[in-house]
C-alpha positions as CSV (number, residue, x, y, z in Angstrom):
1,Q,-1.3,-20.4,0.2
2,V,-1.8,-16.6,-0.1
3,Q,1.3,-14.5,0.2
4,L,1.6,-10.7,0.1
5,V,5.2,-9.5,0.2
6,E,5.9,-5.8,0.5
7,S,9.2,-4.1,-0.5
8,G,10.6,-0.6,-1.1
9,G,10.4,0.9,2.4
10,G,13.3,2.7,4.0
11,L,14.6,6.0,5.2
12,V,14.0,9.1,3.1
13,Q,14.3,12.9,3.7
14,P,11.3,15.1,3.8
15,G,10.2,16.0,0.3
16,G,11.7,12.8,-1.1
17,S,10.0,9.9,-2.8
18,L,9.6,6.1,-2.4
19,R,7.9,3.4,-4.3
20,L,6.4,0.5,-2.4
21,S,5.6,-2.7,-4.2
22,C,3.5,-5.7,-3.1
23,A,4.0,-9.1,-4.8
24,A,1.0,-11.3,-4.5
25,S,0.7,-15.1,-5.0
26,G,-1.6,-17.9,-4.1
27,Y,-4.9,-16.5,-5.3
28,I,-6.6,-14.9,-8.4
29,F,-5.0,-11.5,-8.1
30,S,-7.0,-9.7,-10.7
31,F,-10.3,-10.6,-9.0
32,Y,-9.4,-8.9,-5.6
33,N,-9.5,-5.4,-4.5
34,M,-6.1,-4.2,-3.3
35,G,-5.0,-1.6,-0.8
36,W,-2.2,0.0,1.2
37,Y,-2.7,0.7,4.8
38,R,-0.3,2.2,7.4
39,R,0.1,2.2,11.1
40,A,2.1,5.1,12.6
41,P,3.6,4.8,16.1
42,G,0.9,5.1,18.7
43,K,-1.9,5.3,16.1
44,Q,-4.4,2.9,14.6
45,R,-4.0,1.4,11.2
46,E,-5.5,3.6,8.5
47,L,-6.3,3.2,4.8
48,V,-3.8,5.0,2.6
49,A,-5.0,4.1,-0.9
50,A,-7.0,1.4,-2.6
51,I,-7.6,0.1,-6.1
52,S,-10.5,-2.1,-7.1
53,N,-10.5,-5.0,-9.5
54,G,-11.8,-2.6,-12.0
55,D,-9.0,0.0,-11.4
56,R,-11.1,2.5,-9.5
57,T,-8.9,4.2,-6.9
58,N,-9.4,6.1,-3.7
59,S,-7.0,7.6,-1.2
60,A,-6.9,9.3,2.1
61,E,-7.2,13.0,2.1
62,S,-3.8,13.3,3.8
63,V,-2.1,11.8,0.8
64,K,-4.2,13.1,-2.1
65,G,-2.0,14.6,-4.8
66,R,1.2,13.0,-3.3
67,F,0.6,9.2,-3.4
68,T,-0.6,7.1,-6.4
69,I,-1.7,3.5,-6.2
70,S,-1.5,1.2,-9.3
71,R,-1.7,-2.4,-10.1
72,D,-0.3,-4.7,-12.7
73,N,-2.5,-7.8,-13.1
74,A,0.0,-9.5,-15.4
75,K,2.7,-9.3,-12.7
76,N,0.4,-9.8,-9.7
77,T,1.8,-6.6,-8.1
78,V,0.3,-3.5,-6.6
79,N,2.4,-0.4,-6.2
80,L,2.3,2.8,-4.1
81,Q,4.2,5.8,-5.5
82,M,4.9,8.2,-2.7
83,N,6.1,11.7,-3.5
84,S,6.6,14.8,-1.4
85,L,6.9,12.7,1.7
86,K,6.4,14.3,5.1
87,P,7.6,13.2,8.6
88,E,3.9,12.4,9.4
89,D,4.0,9.7,6.7
90,T,6.4,7.7,8.9
91,A,4.7,4.3,9.5
92,V,4.7,0.6,8.7
93,Y,2.9,0.2,5.4
94,Y,0.8,-2.9,4.8
95,C,-0.5,-4.4,1.6
96,N,-4.0,-5.8,1.7
97,A,-6.0,-8.0,-0.6
98,R,-9.8,-8.1,-0.1
99,H,-12.4,-10.3,-1.8
100,P,-15.0,-8.1,-3.5
101,G,-17.8,-10.0,-1.8
102,G,-16.1,-9.8,1.6
103,G,-15.1,-12.7,3.9
104,Q,-11.5,-13.0,2.6
105,D,-9.0,-10.5,3.8
106,Y,-5.2,-11.0,3.4
107,W,-2.3,-8.9,4.8
108,G,1.4,-8.6,4.2
109,E,4.0,-8.4,7.0
110,G,4.5,-4.7,6.4
111,T,7.4,-2.5,5.3
112,L,8.7,0.4,7.4
113,V,8.9,3.9,5.9
114,T,10.7,6.6,7.9
115,V,10.7,10.2,6.8
116,S,13.3,12.1,8.6
117,S,16.2,14.6,8.0
């Protein structure tokens, strides 16, 4: 059974940092592309950052230079380091695992990040 469990969310002041982690189990982690998405109140879910099974990364323009995605295949984890947080980063952040060939797409339950003074 595939499981993705996010952690690290919480309340942080503008300009602060948080590190999200996603622990994966139940599938061959190193084979899958991984990503972080978010859904802000009243908005659609959007891609924040992704990392391929070959460690290629991409990220949304709104977080470039502030957020960094990384993966540890030995620990079956994918992380999102978030710096210089802004109130508009407030959202539920979801971990995603996607088969490179398509057809298999897994999601975590999400972790809430609130950026507020």
